DSSP file (Angstrom, degrees, kcal/mol; ACC not computed):
  #  RESIDUE AA STRUCTURE BP1 BP2  ACC     N-H-->O    O-->H-N    N-H-->O    O-->H-N    TCO  KAPPA ALPHA  PHI   PSI    X-CA   Y-CA   Z-CA
    1    1 A M              0   0    0      0, 0.0     2,-0.2     0, 0.0     0, 0.0   0.000 360.0 360.0 360.0 124.5  125.3   38.1   46.7
    2    2 A E        -     0   0    0     73,-0.1     2,-0.4    75,-0.0    73,-0.2  -0.512 360.0-155.6 -76.9 142.3  124.9   41.7   47.8
    3    3 A L        -     0   0    0     71,-3.5     2,-0.2    -2,-0.2   140,-0.2  -0.924   2.2-145.4-119.6 142.3  123.4   44.1   45.4
    4    4 A Y    >>  -     0   0    0     -2,-0.4     3,-1.7   138,-0.1     4,-0.6  -0.547  37.6 -96.4 -97.0 167.6  123.8   47.9   45.2
    5    5 A F  G >4 S+     0   0    0    138,-2.8     3,-1.3     1,-0.3   139,-0.2   0.886 125.6  56.0 -46.9 -44.4  121.1   50.4   44.1
    6    6 A D  G 34 S+     0   0    0    137,-0.3    -1,-0.3     1,-0.3   138,-0.1   0.708  97.3  63.2 -66.5 -21.3  122.7   50.3   40.6
    7    7 A D  G <4 S+     0   0    0     -3,-1.7     2,-0.3     2,-0.0    -1,-0.3   0.655  87.7  85.7 -80.2 -15.7  122.2   46.6   40.3
    8    8 A F    <<  -     0   0    0     -3,-1.3     2,-0.3    -4,-0.6     3,-0.0  -0.655  58.4-167.1 -90.5 142.8  118.4   46.7   40.5
    9    9 A S    >   -     0   0    0     -2,-0.3     3,-2.3    98,-0.0    96,-0.3  -0.944  36.4 -88.7-124.3 149.2  116.3   47.3   37.4
   10   10 A L  T 3  S+     0   0    0     -2,-0.3    96,-0.2     1,-0.3     3,-0.1  -0.293 114.6  20.6 -54.2 133.7  112.6   48.2   37.3
   11   11 A G  T 3  S+     0   0    0     94,-2.6    -1,-0.3     1,-0.3    95,-0.1   0.289  83.2 149.8  88.6 -10.3  110.5   45.0   37.2
   12   12 A D    <   -     0   0    0     -3,-2.3    93,-2.4    92,-0.1     2,-0.4  -0.314  31.0-156.1 -54.9 136.4  113.2   42.7   38.6
   13   13 A E  E     -A  104   0A   0     91,-0.2     2,-0.4    -3,-0.1    91,-0.2  -0.947  14.9-179.7-120.2 140.8  111.6   39.9   40.6
   14   14 A M  E     -A  103   0A   0     89,-2.2    89,-3.1    -2,-0.4     2,-0.5  -0.999  16.1-147.0-137.7 137.6  113.1   37.8   43.4
   15   15 A I  E     -A  102   0A   0     -2,-0.4    87,-0.2    87,-0.2    -2,-0.0  -0.897  18.6-141.0-106.1 132.2  111.6   35.0   45.4
   16   16 A S        -     0   0    0     85,-2.8    53,-0.1    -2,-0.5    52,-0.1  -0.297  25.6 -93.7 -81.6 167.9  112.6   34.6   49.0
   17   17 A P        -     0   0    0      0, 0.0    84,-0.4     0, 0.0     2,-0.2  -0.244  49.0-106.0 -65.0 171.9  113.2   31.4   50.9
   18   18 A R        -     0   0    0     82,-0.1     2,-0.3    80,-0.0    82,-0.2  -0.688  31.7-170.7-102.2 157.5  110.2   29.9   52.8
   19   19 A R  E     -E   99   0B   0     80,-2.1    80,-2.8    -2,-0.2     2,-0.4  -0.965  18.9-133.2-150.4 133.0  109.6   30.0   56.6
   20   20 A T  E     -E   98   0B   0     -2,-0.3     2,-0.6    78,-0.3    78,-0.3  -0.720  20.0-133.9 -85.8 130.2  107.0   28.3   58.7
   21   21 A I        -     0   0    0     76,-3.1    75,-3.9    -2,-0.4    76,-0.2  -0.755  32.4-161.1 -83.0 119.5  105.3   30.5   61.3
   22   22 A T     >  -     0   0    0     -2,-0.6     4,-1.7    73,-0.2     5,-0.1  -0.508  33.1-111.7-102.5 167.2  105.3   28.5   64.5
   23   23 A E  H  > S+     0   0    0      1,-0.2     4,-2.5     2,-0.2     5,-0.2   0.885 120.7  56.2 -59.8 -39.8  103.3   28.6   67.8
   24   24 A T  H  > S+     0   0    0      1,-0.2     4,-2.9     2,-0.2     5,-0.3   0.892 102.6  54.9 -61.5 -40.4  106.6   29.6   69.4
   25   25 A D  H  > S+     0   0    0      1,-0.2     4,-2.6     2,-0.2    -1,-0.2   0.931 110.0  46.5 -56.8 -46.1  106.9   32.6   67.0
   26   26 A V  H  X S+     0   0    0     -4,-1.7     4,-2.3     2,-0.2    -2,-0.2   0.924 113.6  47.5 -64.6 -45.4  103.4   33.8   68.0
   27   27 A V  H  X S+     0   0    0     -4,-2.5     4,-2.0     2,-0.2    -2,-0.2   0.929 114.9  45.7 -62.6 -45.5  104.1   33.4   71.8
   28   28 A Q  H  X S+     0   0    0     -4,-2.9     4,-2.7     1,-0.2    -2,-0.2   0.901 112.9  49.5 -67.0 -39.8  107.4   35.2   71.5
   29   29 A F  H  X S+     0   0    0     -4,-2.6     4,-3.0    -5,-0.3     6,-0.4   0.884 107.8  55.5 -66.1 -37.2  106.1   38.0   69.4
   30   30 A T  H  X S+     0   0    0     -4,-2.3     4,-2.2    -5,-0.2     5,-0.4   0.948 113.0  41.3 -57.3 -49.6  103.2   38.4   71.8
   31   31 A G  H  < S+     0   0    0     -4,-2.0    -2,-0.2     2,-0.2    -1,-0.2   0.899 116.9  47.9 -66.3 -41.4  105.6   38.9   74.7
   32   32 A L  H  < S+     0   0    0     -4,-2.7    -2,-0.2     1,-0.2    -1,-0.2   0.922 121.8  33.6 -66.0 -45.2  108.0   41.1   72.7
   33   33 A S  H  < S-     0   0    0     -4,-3.0    -2,-0.2    -5,-0.2    -1,-0.2   0.752  96.6-131.7 -84.4 -25.1  105.3   43.4   71.3
   34   34 A G     <  +     0   0    0     -4,-2.2     2,-1.2    -5,-0.4    -3,-0.2   0.588  58.8 142.5  79.1  10.2  103.0   43.4   74.3
   35   35 A D        +     0   0    0     -5,-0.4    -1,-0.2    -6,-0.4    -2,-0.1  -0.717  16.3 165.6 -88.7  94.0  100.1   42.7   71.9
   36   36 A F        +     0   0    0     -2,-1.2    -1,-0.1    -3,-0.1     5,-0.1  -0.065  13.1 159.4-100.1  31.1   98.0   40.3   73.9
   37   37 A N    >>  -     0   0    0      1,-0.2     3,-2.2     3,-0.1     4,-1.0  -0.302  48.6-125.8 -55.8 135.0   94.9   40.6   71.6
   38   38 A A  H 3> S+     0   0    0      1,-0.3     4,-2.5     2,-0.2     8,-0.3   0.768 105.8  71.7 -57.5 -27.3   92.6   37.6   72.1
   39   39 A L  H 34 S+     0   0    0      1,-0.2    16,-1.6     2,-0.2    -1,-0.3   0.791 107.7  35.7 -58.4 -27.0   92.7   36.9   68.4
   40   40 A H  H <4 S+     0   0    0     -3,-2.2    -1,-0.2    14,-0.2    -2,-0.2   0.692 131.0  25.2 -98.7 -23.3   96.3   35.8   68.8
   41   41 A I  H  < S+     0   0    0     -4,-1.0     2,-0.6     1,-0.2    -2,-0.2   0.513 103.8  71.8-125.4  -5.8   96.3   34.1   72.2
   42   42 A D     X  -     0   0    0     -4,-2.5     4,-2.8    -5,-0.2     5,-0.2  -0.880  49.7-173.3-122.2 100.5   92.7   32.8   73.0
   43   43 A E  H  > S+     0   0    0     -2,-0.6     4,-1.7     1,-0.2    -1,-0.2   0.873  87.0  52.8 -60.6 -39.6   91.6   29.8   71.0
   44   44 A E  H  4 S+     0   0    0      2,-0.2     4,-0.5     1,-0.2    -1,-0.2   0.924 112.8  44.2 -64.8 -43.6   88.1   29.9   72.3
   45   45 A F  H >4 S+     0   0    0      1,-0.2     3,-1.7     2,-0.2    -2,-0.2   0.940 111.6  54.1 -61.5 -46.7   87.7   33.6   71.4
   46   46 A A  H >< S+     0   0    0     -4,-2.8     3,-1.8    -8,-0.3     6,-0.7   0.776  94.4  69.0 -63.2 -28.1   89.3   33.0   68.0
   47   47 A K  T 3< S+     0   0    0     -4,-1.7    -1,-0.3     1,-0.3    -2,-0.2   0.777  97.9  53.5 -59.9 -25.4   86.8   30.2   67.2
   48   48 A E  T <  S+     0   0    0     -3,-1.7    -1,-0.3    -4,-0.5    -2,-0.2   0.408  96.0  86.3 -91.0   1.5   84.1   32.9   67.0
   49   49 A T  S X  S-     0   0    0     -3,-1.8     3,-1.0    -4,-0.2    -3,-0.0  -0.480  97.2 -99.9 -94.9 169.3   86.1   35.0   64.5
   50   50 A P  T 3  S+     0   0    0      0, 0.0    -1,-0.1     0, 0.0    -3,-0.1   0.760 123.8  57.3 -58.5 -23.7   86.0   34.6   60.7
   51   51 A F  T 3  S-     0   0    0     -5,-0.2    -4,-0.1     2,-0.1     3,-0.1   0.756  92.4-148.0 -79.3 -24.9   89.4   32.8   61.0
   52   52 A K  S <  S+     0   0    0     -3,-1.0     2,-0.3    -6,-0.7    -5,-0.2   0.502  74.4  44.4  67.8   5.8   87.9   30.1   63.3
   53   53 A T  S    S-     0   0    0     -7,-0.4    -2,-0.1   -14,-0.1    -1,-0.1  -0.957 103.2 -68.5-161.3 170.9   91.3   29.8   65.0
   54   54 A R        -     0   0    0     -2,-0.3     2,-0.3   -14,-0.1   -14,-0.2  -0.375  47.9-154.9 -66.7 147.6   94.1   32.0   66.3
   55   55 A V        -     0   0    0    -16,-1.6    39,-0.2    39,-0.2     3,-0.1  -0.906  20.0-104.2-122.7 153.9   96.1   33.9   63.8
   56   56 A A        -     0   0    0     37,-3.7    37,-0.4    -2,-0.3   -33,-0.0  -0.388  49.5 -90.3 -68.7 152.0   99.6   35.3   63.9
   57   57 A H     >  -     0   0    0      1,-0.1     4,-1.6    -2,-0.1     3,-0.3  -0.376  30.4-129.4 -59.5 139.5  100.0   39.0   64.4
   58   58 A G  H  > S+     0   0    0      1,-0.2     4,-1.8     2,-0.2     5,-0.1   0.910 110.3  52.2 -58.1 -42.1  100.1   40.9   61.1
   59   59 A L  H  > S+     0   0    0      1,-0.2     4,-2.3     2,-0.2    -1,-0.2   0.768 101.9  60.7 -70.0 -23.1  103.3   42.6   62.2
   60   60 A L  H  > S+     0   0    0     -3,-0.3     4,-2.4     2,-0.2    -1,-0.2   0.936 105.6  47.1 -63.9 -45.3  104.9   39.3   63.0
   61   61 A S  H  X S+     0   0    0     -4,-1.6     4,-2.1     1,-0.2    -2,-0.2   0.885 111.6  50.7 -65.8 -36.2  104.5   38.2   59.4
   62   62 A V  H  X S+     0   0    0     -4,-1.8     4,-2.0     2,-0.2    -1,-0.2   0.916 109.7  50.7 -65.3 -41.4  105.9   41.6   58.2
   63   63 A A  H  X S+     0   0    0     -4,-2.3     4,-1.7     1,-0.2    -2,-0.2   0.902 109.3  51.0 -61.4 -40.5  108.9   41.1   60.5
   64   64 A V  H  X S+     0   0    0     -4,-2.4     4,-2.7     1,-0.2    -1,-0.2   0.890 105.9  55.9 -64.0 -38.3  109.4   37.6   59.1
   65   65 A V  H  X S+     0   0    0     -4,-2.1     4,-2.3     1,-0.2    -1,-0.2   0.906 106.2  49.9 -60.9 -41.0  109.3   39.1   55.5
   66   66 A T  H  X S+     0   0    0     -4,-2.0     4,-1.8     1,-0.2    -1,-0.2   0.864 110.9  50.7 -66.2 -32.6  112.1   41.4   56.5
   67   67 A G  H  X S+     0   0    0     -4,-1.7     4,-2.4     2,-0.2    -2,-0.2   0.892 108.0  51.3 -67.5 -39.9  114.0   38.4   57.8
   68   68 A L  H  X S+     0   0    0     -4,-2.7     4,-1.5     2,-0.2    -2,-0.2   0.893 107.9  53.5 -62.7 -38.9  113.4   36.5   54.5
   69   69 A Q  H  X S+     0   0    0     -4,-2.3     4,-0.7     1,-0.2     5,-0.5   0.920 109.8  47.6 -59.3 -43.7  114.8   39.5   52.7
   70   70 A A  H >< S+     0   0    0     -4,-1.8     3,-0.9     1,-0.2    -2,-0.2   0.880 106.1  57.8 -65.6 -37.9  117.9   39.3   54.9
   71   71 A M  H 3< S+     0   0    0     -4,-2.4    -1,-0.2     1,-0.3    -2,-0.2   0.816  98.1  61.3 -61.8 -29.4  118.2   35.5   54.3
   72   72 A M  H 3< S-     0   0    0     -4,-1.5    -1,-0.3    -3,-0.3    -2,-0.2   0.798  96.0-150.2 -67.5 -27.4  118.3   36.3   50.5
   73   73 A G    <<  +     0   0    0     -3,-0.9     4,-0.3    -4,-0.7     3,-0.2   0.424  60.7 115.4  79.9  -1.8  121.5   38.3   51.3
   74   74 A N  S    S+     0   0    0     -5,-0.5   -71,-3.5     1,-0.2    -4,-0.1   0.676  85.6  24.6 -84.1 -13.6  121.2   40.8   48.5
   75   75 A V  S >> S+     0   0    0     -6,-0.4     4,-2.0   -73,-0.2     3,-0.5   0.299  88.4 107.3-125.2   9.0  120.7   44.0   50.6
   76   76 A N  T 34 S+     0   0    0      1,-0.2    -2,-0.1    -3,-0.2    -6,-0.1   0.861  95.5  21.6 -60.1 -39.6  122.4   43.0   53.9
   77   77 A N  T 34 S+     0   0    0     -4,-0.3    -1,-0.2     1,-0.1    -2,-0.1   0.316 126.0  51.9-111.7   7.6  125.5   45.2   53.5
   78   78 A T  T <4 S+     0   0    0     -3,-0.5    65,-3.1   -75,-0.1     2,-0.5   0.555  81.4  94.1-120.1 -14.3  124.1   47.7   51.0
   79   79 A A  E  <  -B  142   0A   0     -4,-2.0    63,-0.3    63,-0.2     3,-0.1  -0.696  48.7-172.4 -79.9 128.7  120.9   48.9   52.7
   80   80 A L  E     -     0   0A   0     61,-3.8     2,-0.3    -2,-0.5    62,-0.2   0.607  63.4 -29.2 -95.0 -15.9  121.6   52.0   54.7
   81   81 A G  E     -B  141   0A   0     60,-1.1    60,-2.7     0, 0.0     2,-0.6  -0.857  57.2 -98.7 170.8 155.1  118.1   52.1   56.2
   82   82 A L  E     +B  140   0A   0     -2,-0.3    58,-0.2    58,-0.2     3,-0.1  -0.817  35.9 177.0 -87.2 120.2  114.5   51.3   56.1
   83   83 A L  E     -     0   0A   0     56,-2.8     2,-0.3    -2,-0.6    57,-0.2   0.806  59.7  -6.3 -94.7 -35.1  112.7   54.5   55.0
   84   84 A E  E     -B  139   0A   0     55,-1.4    55,-2.7     2,-0.0     2,-0.3  -0.994  48.8-166.6-161.3 150.3  109.1   53.4   54.7
   85   85 A I  E     -B  138   0A   0     -2,-0.3     2,-0.4    53,-0.2    53,-0.2  -0.972   7.3-177.7-143.9 130.2  106.8   50.3   54.9
   86   86 A N  E     -B  137   0A   0     51,-2.0    51,-2.4    -2,-0.3     2,-0.3  -0.989  13.6-177.6-127.3 136.3  103.2   50.2   53.7
   87   87 A W  E     -B  136   0A   0     -2,-0.4     2,-0.4    49,-0.2    49,-0.2  -0.987  21.0-167.9-144.3 146.3  101.2   47.0   54.1
   88   88 A T  E     -B  135   0A   0     47,-2.9    47,-2.4    -2,-0.3     2,-0.5  -1.000  18.8-144.1-129.9 132.6   97.8   45.4   53.4
   89   89 A F  E     +B  134   0A   0     -2,-0.4    45,-0.3    45,-0.2     3,-0.1  -0.848  22.0 170.8-101.0 129.7   96.7   42.2   55.0
   90   90 A K        +     0   0    0     43,-2.9     2,-0.3    -2,-0.5    44,-0.2   0.788  65.5   8.4-105.6 -39.6   94.5   39.9   52.8
   91   91 A K  S    S-     0   0    0     42,-2.0    -1,-0.3    40,-0.1     2,-0.2  -0.949  81.5 -97.0-141.5 156.9   94.3   36.6   54.8
   92   92 A G        -     0   0    0     -2,-0.3     2,-0.6    -3,-0.1   -35,-0.1  -0.480  27.0-135.3 -74.5 148.2   95.2   35.4   58.2
   93   93 A V        -     0   0    0    -37,-0.4   -37,-3.7    -2,-0.2   -32,-0.1  -0.941  23.4-156.3-103.1 119.3   98.5   33.6   58.7
   94   94 A I    >   -     0   0    0     -2,-0.6     3,-3.1   -39,-0.2   -73,-0.2  -0.747  31.0 -94.4 -96.7 138.6   97.8   30.6   61.0
   95   95 A P  T 3  S+     0   0    0      0, 0.0   -73,-0.2     0, 0.0     3,-0.1  -0.325 119.1  38.2 -50.3 129.9  100.6   29.0   63.1
   96   96 A G  T 3  S+     0   0    0    -75,-3.9     2,-0.1     1,-0.5   -74,-0.1   0.097  87.7 124.1 106.8 -19.1  101.8   26.2   60.9
   97   97 A D    <   -     0   0    0     -3,-3.1   -76,-3.1   -76,-0.2     2,-0.5  -0.466  54.5-141.9 -70.8 145.5  101.5   28.2   57.7
   98   98 A T  E     -E   20   0B   0    -78,-0.3     2,-0.3    -2,-0.1    30,-0.3  -0.952  22.5-168.3-109.0 123.9  104.6   28.5   55.6
   99   99 A I  E     +E   19   0B   0    -80,-2.8   -80,-2.1    -2,-0.5     2,-0.3  -0.790  13.2 173.5-114.9 156.3  105.1   31.8   53.9
  100  100 A Y  E     - C   0 126A   0     26,-1.9    26,-2.7    -2,-0.3     2,-0.3  -0.946  19.3-132.6-149.3 166.8  107.4   33.2   51.3
  101  101 A S  E     - C   0 125A   0    -84,-0.4   -85,-2.8    -2,-0.3     2,-0.5  -0.919   5.1-149.4-129.2 149.3  107.7   36.5   49.4
  102  102 A K  E     -AC  15 124A   0     22,-2.6    22,-2.4    -2,-0.3     2,-0.5  -0.986  19.1-158.9-112.5 123.5  108.1   37.8   45.9
  103  103 A F  E     -AC  14 123A   0    -89,-3.1   -89,-2.2    -2,-0.5     2,-0.4  -0.890   9.0-173.8-103.3 129.4  109.9   41.1   45.7
  104  104 A V  E     -AC  13 122A   0     18,-2.8    18,-2.8    -2,-0.5     2,-0.4  -0.988  27.8-122.2-127.6 125.0  109.4   43.3   42.6
  105  105 A V  E     + C   0 121A   0    -93,-2.4   -94,-2.6    -2,-0.4    16,-0.3  -0.514  37.2 168.5 -68.1 119.8  111.4   46.5   41.9
  106  106 A K  E     +     0   0A   0     14,-2.9     2,-0.3    -2,-0.4    15,-0.2   0.794  57.8   1.6-101.2 -38.7  108.8   49.2   41.5
  107  107 A E  E     - C   0 120A   0     13,-1.9    13,-2.9   -98,-0.1     2,-0.4  -0.999  48.8-162.5-155.2 147.8  110.8   52.4   41.6
  108  108 A K  E     - C   0 119A   0     -2,-0.3     2,-0.4    11,-0.2    11,-0.2  -1.000  12.9-175.0-131.9 133.1  114.3   53.8   41.8
  109  109 A K  E     - C   0 118A   0      9,-2.5     9,-3.1    -2,-0.4     2,-0.2  -0.993  18.0-138.9-129.8 130.9  115.2   57.3   42.7
  110  110 A E  E     - C   0 117A   0     -2,-0.4     2,-0.2     7,-0.2     7,-0.2  -0.501  22.3-145.3 -76.2 156.0  118.5   59.0   42.8
  111  111 A T        -     0   0    0      5,-1.0     5,-0.1     2,-0.5    -1,-0.0  -0.641  29.6-100.3-114.2 176.0  119.3   61.3   45.7
  112  112 A S  S    S+     0   0    0     -2,-0.2     2,-0.6     2,-0.0     5,-0.1   0.713 109.5  75.1 -69.7 -18.5  121.3   64.5   45.9
  113  113 A K  S >  S-     0   0    0      1,-0.1     3,-1.5     3,-0.1    -2,-0.5  -0.862  77.4-149.2 -96.6 123.0  124.1   62.4   47.4
  114  114 A K  T 3  S+     0   0    0     -2,-0.6    -1,-0.1     1,-0.3    -2,-0.0   0.592  89.4  65.9 -70.0 -11.9  125.8   60.4   44.7
  115  115 A D  T 3  S+     0   0    0     28,-0.1    29,-2.1    31,-0.1     2,-0.3   0.339 104.7  40.7 -94.5   8.8  126.7   57.5   47.0
  116  116 A R  E <   - D   0 143A   0     -3,-1.5    -5,-1.0    27,-0.3     2,-0.3  -0.982  55.5-174.4-151.4 161.2  123.1   56.4   47.6
  117  117 A G  E     -CD 110 142A   0     25,-2.2    25,-3.5    -2,-0.3     2,-0.5  -0.955  29.8-109.8-149.9 166.5  119.6   55.9   46.1
  118  118 A V  E     -CD 109 141A   0     -9,-3.1    -9,-2.5    -2,-0.3     2,-0.5  -0.904  29.1-165.6-107.6 123.0  116.1   55.1   47.1
  119  119 A L  E     -CD 108 140A   0     21,-2.8    21,-2.8    -2,-0.5     2,-0.5  -0.930   2.1-166.8-112.5 124.7  114.8   51.6   46.1
  120  120 A T  E     -CD 107 139A   0    -13,-2.9   -14,-2.9    -2,-0.5   -13,-1.9  -0.952   8.6-177.0-112.2 125.2  111.1   50.8   46.3
  121  121 A R  E     -CD 105 138A   0     17,-2.4    17,-2.4    -2,-0.5     2,-0.3  -0.978  22.3-136.1-122.5 133.7  110.0   47.2   46.0
  122  122 A S  E     -CD 104 137A   0    -18,-2.8   -18,-2.8    -2,-0.4     2,-0.4  -0.639  25.1-155.0 -76.4 143.0  106.5   45.8   46.0
  123  123 A V  E     -CD 103 136A   0     13,-3.1    13,-2.4    -2,-0.3     2,-0.5  -0.988  11.7-169.0-129.1 129.4  106.3   42.7   48.2
  124  124 A Y  E     -CD 102 135A   0    -22,-2.4   -22,-2.6    -2,-0.4     2,-0.5  -0.977   9.7-157.2-118.7 125.1  103.8   39.9   47.8
  125  125 A V  E     -CD 101 134A   0      9,-3.0     8,-2.9    -2,-0.5     9,-1.3  -0.897  12.8-175.9-110.1 128.1  103.5   37.3   50.6
  126  126 A Y  E     -CD 100 132A   0    -26,-2.7   -26,-1.9    -2,-0.5     6,-0.2  -0.854  15.9-138.1-120.4 152.9  102.1   33.9   49.9
  127  127 A N    >   -     0   0    0      4,-1.8     3,-2.2    -2,-0.3   -28,-0.2  -0.376  46.8 -82.4 -96.1-175.0  101.3   30.8   52.0
  128  128 A Q  T 3  S+     0   0    0      1,-0.3   -29,-0.1   -30,-0.3   -31,-0.0   0.668 130.6  57.3 -65.1 -16.8  102.0   27.2   51.2
  129  129 A R  T 3  S-     0   0    0    -31,-0.1    -1,-0.3     2,-0.1     3,-0.1   0.287 118.0-112.4 -94.1   9.5   98.8   27.1   49.2
  130  130 A K    <   +     0   0    0     -3,-2.2     2,-0.4     1,-0.3    -2,-0.1   0.750  68.4 149.1  62.9  27.0  100.1   30.0   47.0
  131  131 A E        -     0   0    0      1,-0.0    -4,-1.8     2,-0.0     2,-0.6  -0.752  54.9-116.2 -88.1 136.2   97.3   32.2   48.4
  132  132 A L  E     + D   0 126A   0     -2,-0.4    -6,-0.3    -6,-0.2     3,-0.1  -0.620  38.3 172.7 -71.8 116.5   98.2   35.9   48.7
  133  133 A V  E     -     0   0A   0     -8,-2.9   -43,-2.9    -2,-0.6   -42,-2.0   0.734  62.0 -12.5 -99.6 -27.0   98.1   36.6   52.4
  134  134 A S  E     -BD  89 125A   0     -9,-1.3    -9,-3.0   -45,-0.3    -1,-0.4  -0.981  56.1-165.3-163.3 164.5   99.5   40.2   52.4
  135  135 A E  E     +BD  88 124A   0    -47,-2.4   -47,-2.9    -2,-0.3     2,-0.3  -0.987  20.7 134.3-152.2 157.4  101.2   42.7   50.1
  136  136 A G  E     -BD  87 123A   0    -13,-2.4   -13,-3.1    -2,-0.3     2,-0.4  -0.941  43.2 -87.2-173.4-165.4  103.0   45.9   50.6
  137  137 A E  E     -BD  86 122A   0    -51,-2.4   -51,-2.0    -2,-0.3     2,-0.5  -0.989  20.6-161.3-131.3 141.8  106.0   48.1   49.7
  138  138 A I  E     -BD  85 121A   0    -17,-2.4   -17,-2.4    -2,-0.4     2,-0.5  -0.993   8.7-162.0-121.7 125.7  109.3   48.3   51.3
  139  139 A V  E     -BD  84 120A   0    -55,-2.7   -56,-2.8    -2,-0.5   -55,-1.4  -0.939  12.7-175.4-112.4 121.5  111.4   51.5   50.7
  140  140 A L  E     -BD  82 119A   0    -21,-2.8   -21,-2.8    -2,-0.5     2,-0.6  -0.903  28.3-133.3-118.3 142.7  115.1   51.3   51.4
  141  141 A L  E     -BD  81 118A   0    -60,-2.7   -61,-3.8    -2,-0.4   -60,-1.1  -0.867  40.8-165.9 -86.6 122.6  117.9   53.8   51.3
  142  142 A M  E     -BD  79 117A   0    -25,-3.5   -25,-2.2    -2,-0.6   -63,-0.2  -0.837  21.8-113.7-119.1 148.1  120.7   51.9   49.4
  143  143 A K  E     - D   0 116A   0    -65,-3.1  -138,-2.8    -2,-0.3     2,-0.3  -0.465  31.1-143.6 -68.0 147.8  124.4   52.3   48.7
  144  144 A R        -     0   0    0    -29,-2.1     2,-0.3  -140,-0.2    -1,-0.0  -0.796  25.3 -99.0-107.2 157.3  125.4   53.0   45.2
  145  145 A K        -     0   0    0     -2,-0.3     2,-0.7     1,-0.0   -29,-0.1  -0.592  36.2-144.3 -71.9 135.4  128.5   51.7   43.5
  146  146 A I        -     0   0    0     -2,-0.3     2,-0.2   -31,-0.1   -31,-0.1  -0.913  10.7-139.6-107.7 118.1  131.1   54.4   43.6
  147  147 A S        -     0   0    0     -2,-0.7     3,-0.0     1,-0.1     0, 0.0  -0.522  14.8-125.9 -76.9 138.8  133.3   54.5   40.5
  148  148 A S        -     0   0    0     -2,-0.2     2,-0.1     1,-0.1     3,-0.1  -0.650  32.6-106.7 -78.7 137.7  137.0   55.1   40.9
  149  149 A P        -     0   0    0      0, 0.0    -1,-0.1     0, 0.0     3,-0.1  -0.415  43.0-104.6 -63.6 141.0  138.3   58.0   38.9
  150  150 A S        -     0   0    0      1,-0.1     2,-0.2    -2,-0.1    -3,-0.0  -0.349  35.6-107.3 -68.4 147.3  140.3   56.7   36.0
  151  151 A L        -     0   0    0     -3,-0.1     2,-0.5     2,-0.0    -1,-0.1  -0.535  29.5-145.2 -74.7 137.1  144.0   57.0   36.3
  152  152 A R              0   0    0     -2,-0.2    -1,-0.0     1,-0.1     0, 0.0  -0.880 360.0 360.0-105.8 135.1  145.6   59.7   34.1
  153  153 A I              0   0    0     -2,-0.5    -1,-0.1     0, 0.0    -2,-0.0   0.400 360.0 360.0-109.5 360.0  149.0   59.1   32.6
């Protein structure tokens, strides 16, 4: 169900579907982004890191979170644009981890244009062990419901 700016209230929480980060995801993201950092593609190198194995790109997990948001369907036809994204990484996401997100409405701002508003949601990303792996904020420009003027008789 799509939601408009007006449908969100401060403190509203929504839990996304889950998605497993696969080896294929990491390989494809490596090629797409051009980020060939050894931490993501070299198991022998990664064994010497604090993770002890290769980890998925941080931005891959953020991209998946935006996909999980889309899977929820609530902003697909009402978001007018991504205005800002701020992120902090807490733990590595290892290929094979399953992640999901909790979205919490943090702030709503009206704009000078009455047909849109700015929605800020805090996002908490967890793995299958319910460990917080990253958190951030996503700021969207959202459509507002436009009331029809009442008919005068």
